C-alpha distance (Angstrom), angle and dihedral (degrees) to the residues before:
residue distance angle dihedral
M1 . . .
K2 3.78 . .
M3 3.81 91.2 .
L4 3.79 91.6 51.7
R5 3.77 92.6 51.3
Q6 3.79 91.2 51.7
A7 3.78 91.9 48.5
W8 3.79 90.5 57.0
Q9 3.80 96.7 40.5
T10 3.76 93.9 59.1
P11 3.79 97.8 58.1
F12 3.80 91.6 37.9
I13 3.81 91.5 59.2
V14 3.78 90.2 48.6
V15 3.81 91.2 48.0
Y16 3.77 90.7 50.7
C17 3.78 90.0 53.0
L18 3.80 90.4 49.4
V19 3.78 91.1 53.2
S20 3.75 90.1 54.8
F21 3.77 90.7 46.2
H22 3.83 93.1 51.0
S23 3.77 96.5 40.9
A24 3.80 89.5 112.4
N25 3.83 90.4 54.7
A26 3.79 107.9 25.9
Q27 3.82 95.1 177.3
N28 3.81 99.1 81.1
I29 3.77 134.5 55.2
Q30 3.77 135.3 -179.8
F31 3.81 122.7 -147.0
T32 3.77 126.1 -170.1
E33 3.77 118.9 -131.6
E34 3.80 89.0 -104.6
Q35 3.81 91.4 53.6
Q36 3.79 92.0 48.6
Q37 3.78 90.8 53.3
A38 3.79 92.5 46.7
T39 3.83 92.5 50.9
S40 3.84 93.4 40.0
I41 3.80 92.2 -128.4
Q42 3.80 113.3 -175.8
T43 3.78 130.4 178.7
A44 3.82 134.1 -150.8
T45 3.78 130.3 -154.9
V46 3.81 115.0 -105.7
E47 3.81 117.1 -132.5
R48 3.80 126.1 -150.1
P49 3.83 106.7 -146.8
N50 3.80 123.4 -173.8
T51 3.81 93.8 -136.8
F52 3.77 139.3 28.1
P53 3.82 130.2 -151.3
S54 3.77 120.2 -112.0
Q55 3.76 124.1 -139.1
W56 3.81 117.4 -81.7
F57 3.81 116.8 -87.0
L58 3.80 128.8 -165.0
G59 3.81 117.7 -122.2
H60 3.80 141.4 150.1
L61 3.79 140.8 -127.7
D62 3.79 118.5 -98.5
V63 3.79 137.8 160.2
L64 3.76 136.8 -125.9
N65 3.80 112.2 -107.3
Q66 3.79 93.7 -106.8
A67 3.80 92.0 50.7
E68 3.81 95.3 64.7
Q69 3.81 115.5 79.1
T70 3.80 122.5 -169.8
I71 3.81 114.0 -151.9
S72 3.82 109.5 -148.0
S73 3.77 133.3 -171.3
P74 3.84 109.0 -91.0
L75 3.83 91.4 -152.0
T76 3.79 143.5 -5.4
G77 3.77 116.2 -70.0
K78 3.80 147.3 100.2
I79 3.81 128.7 -69.9
S80 3.81 109.3 -116.0
K81 3.81 102.2 169.8
I82 3.81 140.6 9.4
Y83 3.79 111.6 -158.6
K84 3.82 97.7 -165.8
H85 3.78 135.9 8.0
S86 3.82 94.1 -168.2
G87 3.77 142.6 -3.5
H88 3.78 139.4 65.5
V89 3.82 123.1 -30.6
M90 3.78 131.3 -170.7
P91 3.82 129.0 -145.4
N92 3.83 112.5 -73.3
E93 3.82 91.9 14.3
P94 3.85 113.9 143.5
L95 3.80 115.5 -107.3
I96 3.82 108.6 167.9
D97 3.82 138.1 3.4
M98 3.81 120.6 -146.0
I99 3.81 135.3 -174.3
S100 3.80 111.1 -142.7
P101 3.82 130.9 -179.3
K102 3.78 87.6 -151.8
V103 3.80 89.2 66.9
A104 3.80 89.7 55.7
G105 3.80 89.0 51.6
L106 3.79 92.3 49.5
Q107 3.80 90.7 50.0
S108 3.81 90.5 52.6
E109 3.80 91.3 48.6
L110 3.79 90.2 49.1
L111 3.81 92.4 51.2
T112 3.82 89.5 49.6
T113 3.80 90.9 50.7
I114 3.81 91.2 48.3
A115 3.82 90.2 51.4
K116 3.81 91.2 50.4
L117 3.79 90.4 47.2
T118 3.84 91.4 51.1
A119 3.81 90.4 51.4
A120 3.81 91.7 46.1
Y121 3.82 90.0 51.2
K122 3.82 89.7 54.4
D123 3.80 91.2 49.6
L124 3.79 91.2 47.7
T125 3.80 92.0 50.4
R126 3.81 90.6 47.9
L127 3.82 93.8 47.7
Q128 3.78 90.7 45.9
G129 3.82 89.9 57.9
L130 3.83 92.9 44.6
S131 3.79 92.2 48.6
R132 3.79 90.5 57.6
S133 3.80 90.7 56.2
G134 3.79 91.8 42.4
S135 3.79 94.0 -114.8
A136 3.87 95.7 116.1
S137 3.78 130.0 55.3
T138 3.78 121.1 -114.9
K139 3.79 89.1 -127.9
D140 3.83 93.3 60.5
Y141 3.79 90.5 47.6
Q142 3.83 93.8 49.9
T143 3.83 91.7 45.5
T144 3.80 92.3 52.9
K145 3.80 91.3 44.4
A146 3.82 90.0 54.0
E147 3.82 89.9 48.4
V148 3.81 90.5 53.8
A149 3.81 91.2 50.6
S150 3.82 91.0 49.1
L151 3.80 93.1 49.4
Q152 3.81 90.8 47.6
A153 3.82 89.7 54.1
T154 3.81 91.1 47.0
Q155 3.80 91.5 50.5
S156 3.79 91.6 49.2
E157 3.83 91.4 50.0
M158 3.82 92.2 48.6
E159 3.79 92.8 49.2
Q160 3.81 90.9 48.8
S161 3.82 91.0 48.8
L162 3.80 90.9 54.1
L163 3.80 91.5 48.5
N164 3.81 91.5 47.2
Y165 3.79 90.4 53.4
G166 3.81 89.0 54.2
F167 3.79 101.2 -97.0
A168 3.82 107.8 155.0
N169 3.79 116.9 -108.0
S170 3.80 90.3 -135.5
A171 3.82 89.6 55.8
L172 3.79 90.0 48.7
Q173 3.81 92.1 53.6
Q174 3.79 90.5 47.1
L175 3.82 89.7 50.9
K176 3.80 91.8 53.2
Q177 3.80 94.9 44.9
T178 3.81 98.7 46.1
G179 3.79 100.8 28.4
K180 3.79 88.1 -136.0
L181 3.80 126.9 123.9
Q182 3.79 115.5 -104.1
A183 3.80 127.9 -148.4
S184 3.81 109.1 -64.9
L185 3.81 90.5 -121.9
V186 3.80 125.3 142.6
T187 3.79 125.6 -175.0
I188 3.80 118.2 -149.8
K189 3.79 110.6 -148.3
S190 3.79 135.8 -168.1
A191 3.79 114.8 -102.0
V192 3.83 94.2 -161.5
E193 3.78 142.4 29.4
A194 3.79 105.5 -93.4
E195 3.79 148.6 125.4
I196 3.79 124.2 -89.7
H197 3.78 106.1 -121.5
D198 3.79 109.5 170.2
V199 3.82 130.1 8.9
T200 3.80 109.9 -163.5
V201 3.83 100.9 -177.8
I202 3.81 139.1 64.3
P203 3.83 132.6 -150.4
G204 3.81 112.4 -81.7
Q205 3.79 93.6 27.1
N206 3.81 117.0 136.4
M207 3.79 113.3 -127.5
D208 3.77 135.4 -157.3
E209 3.77 122.3 -144.2
Y210 3.85 112.2 -81.9
Q211 3.81 92.6 12.0
P212 3.86 110.7 146.2
L213 3.81 115.8 -103.9
M214 3.81 104.5 174.9
T215 3.80 144.5 -25.9
L216 3.80 125.6 -116.0
I217 3.80 125.0 -161.7
N218 3.78 124.4 -154.1
H219 3.82 106.3 -141.2
E220 3.78 92.6 -152.3
N221 3.81 87.5 73.9
L222 3.80 98.1 37.9
M223 3.80 109.4 127.0
V224 3.81 142.6 176.8
K225 3.78 126.8 -115.2
V226 3.79 117.2 -163.0
P227 3.83 129.1 174.1
V228 3.81 110.1 -131.7
P229 3.84 124.1 -171.8
I230 3.79 112.6 -105.7
N231 3.80 92.5 -120.5
Q232 3.83 89.3 61.2
T233 3.79 101.9 40.7
A234 3.80 88.4 68.7
G235 3.81 87.6 74.9
L236 3.81 93.5 51.9
K237 3.79 128.3 88.2
I238 3.80 137.5 176.3
G239 3.80 110.4 -77.9
D240 3.81 96.4 28.5
M241 3.79 112.7 143.8
A242 3.79 122.8 -118.6
T243 3.78 139.4 -176.4
V244 3.81 117.7 -131.3
K245 3.80 121.5 -162.2
I246 3.80 117.2 -160.1
G247 3.78 109.0 177.0
N248 3.80 105.8 -57.0
Q249 3.80 93.0 -17.2
T250 3.80 123.3 98.5
L251 3.82 117.1 -161.5
N252 3.80 136.8 178.0
A253 3.79 122.1 -122.4
L254 3.81 141.6 170.0
V255 3.80 131.3 -134.2
F256 3.82 108.0 -114.8
F257 3.81 103.6 163.0
I258 3.82 135.5 30.5
P259 3.82 111.9 -179.9
H260 3.79 121.8 -136.4
H261 3.79 94.0 -143.4
L262 3.80 122.0 86.4
D263 3.78 130.6 -142.9
V264 3.79 98.6 -123.6
L265 3.81 94.9 -158.8
T266 3.81 97.2 51.1
Q267 3.82 98.2 25.0
T268 3.80 89.4 -132.5
Q269 3.80 138.8 125.3
E270 3.82 119.4 -140.0
V271 3.81 104.0 -124.4
Q272 3.83 116.2 -161.2
L273 3.80 126.0 -145.7
Q274 3.80 135.2 -172.2
F275 3.79 122.9 -149.6
S276 3.79 117.2 -110.2
D277 3.82 91.1 -170.5
N278 3.80 123.5 78.0
I279 3.80 108.0 -98.5
E280 3.82 100.9 169.9
N281 3.81 94.6 109.1
L282 3.80 96.3 43.6
N283 3.78 123.3 102.5
L284 3.80 99.2 -122.2
N285 3.78 128.1 159.0
L286 3.77 134.5 -158.1
N287 3.84 112.2 -97.6
Q288 3.82 91.0 15.4
R289 3.82 110.7 156.1
V290 3.81 118.2 -111.6
K291 3.82 140.0 175.6
V292 3.80 119.7 -128.6
Q293 3.80 131.9 -162.5
F294 3.81 120.5 -176.6
E295 3.80 127.4 -145.5
Q296 3.80 102.4 -135.6
T297 3.78 132.5 -168.5
T298 3.78 132.1 -145.8
S299 3.79 135.1 -165.7
K300 3.80 91.2 -137.8
T301 3.79 125.1 81.9
L302 3.79 109.3 -86.2
Y303 3.80 127.7 -157.6
R304 3.78 134.3 -167.5
A305 3.79 123.0 -158.1
P306 3.82 138.7 156.3
L307 3.80 111.9 -71.9
K308 3.80 90.5 -126.4
S309 3.82 89.3 67.3
L310 3.82 89.0 67.8
T311 3.80 117.1 98.1
Q312 3.80 138.4 147.5
A313 3.77 138.3 -119.0
D314 3.80 120.1 -170.7
G315 3.81 90.2 -14.8
Q316 3.82 93.9 -52.9
D317 3.81 122.6 118.1
I318 3.80 108.8 -118.8
V319 3.79 143.4 169.6
F320 3.77 129.6 -160.3
A321 3.80 109.6 -124.6
E322 3.77 119.3 -156.2
V323 3.81 107.0 -124.2
K324 3.79 91.6 -179.0
P325 3.82 132.8 -26.9
G326 3.80 107.1 -51.7
K327 3.81 95.3 5.1
Y328 3.80 120.1 99.0
E329 3.80 135.9 -177.6
M330 3.79 125.5 -155.3
I331 3.82 109.2 -133.1
D332 3.79 129.5 -171.1
I333 3.81 111.8 -129.7
N334 3.77 139.9 -174.6
V335 3.81 111.8 -135.6
V336 3.81 108.0 -139.1
T337 3.80 97.2 -174.8
I338 3.79 142.6 -27.9
E339 3.80 121.0 -130.6
Q340 3.82 117.9 -176.2
N341 3.83 106.0 -60.3
S342 3.79 96.6 -11.3
M343 3.78 135.4 76.8
Y344 3.80 129.7 -154.4
F345 3.78 114.4 -146.8
Q346 3.79 146.3 163.7
T347 3.79 132.3 -147.9
L348 3.79 138.7 -170.5
K349 3.79 90.8 -126.8
T350 3.80 107.8 115.7
E351 3.81 97.6 -157.9
P352 3.83 109.9 84.7
L353 3.79 116.6 -107.7
K354 3.78 117.3 -124.7
K355 3.79 105.8 170.9
V356 3.80 136.5 12.5
V357 3.78 131.9 -168.1
S358 3.80 109.3 -97.0
Q359 3.81 97.0 175.9
G360 3.78 129.8 28.8
T361 3.83 99.7 35.6
T362 3.82 91.5 135.5
A363 3.80 91.7 61.2
L364 3.80 90.2 49.5
K365 3.80 92.2 50.7
L366 3.77 91.3 49.0
A367 3.75 88.0 51.2
L368 3.78 91.0 52.7
G369 3.78 92.4 44.0
A370 3.82 92.5 -119.4
E371 3.79 119.8 148.8
E372 3.76 115.4 -126.6
E373 3.74 113.8 -128.1
């Protein structure tokens, strides 16, 4: 114990003398190698990043107007089956089955048209034979030929209408071959790859034509909206990078819109971001809460150093910069932000910083006679 006390007393006396010596310029201090060892002074290299992270802001997922697709009932009928209530769907994947009396009516009309077309074909064949022998007029032949063409067009339109409504092609072929009505079932399918967001119907529900059934969201246009205080949006610009946390997932995004208008109540602007990462296979939902951190730039010189190098003197944030081995300078700094175990800061000192004291700042402040806050 006696040896330890002596080991500390020696450097302390020297430090005290240095304080007196530097009283005219209390920003610098010189330590001998023995004093540095006794006070366990350590330094860390200072980095000069181009950007600094903002604080974390709370936002939510949203979509651009063209990214949201409302699936509506193509005709009146009753919901018989819902294939999915949520999740990912591919193009041409079934979404909902409906039973519609209109489909039965269209089938009947199609069978009637096919019957007329069959009869018109027979007449045309008969007239064609008579015209060769001169027993039929050209006018009758041309009239019947035009009727056949018209009925063919009508049949094609009716078949396409049934298919557009969601009538199965296999059922259509069966209808034409047997001449018997098929089940009045239509299947509504997805036209795009998307996510099911909101299903607004249930099986057995009667539907009117154009009534909404569900909403699909195209993930390629999924975006983030985040309210940012007006005093911090000034440092943002279009194209700035951002980190988005959604649960345990961390994604990259870019700022693509900063509105001019201000929310008067919250004093924020709703900044919009688009994902730069592929999010197609992620289980994301509209209005899902997210956390956002921006990568911001500054025109002033920016430094990054270990957080433990930060200390205070007379209420001012300071660091001790290593001028040369054993010589340190106390520098006033402005802390821009703190991220985990690092701090980003700026200073008015024009000479670039290379190293700062990361351990032993208390001994340096005692040497300078500064009170630690």
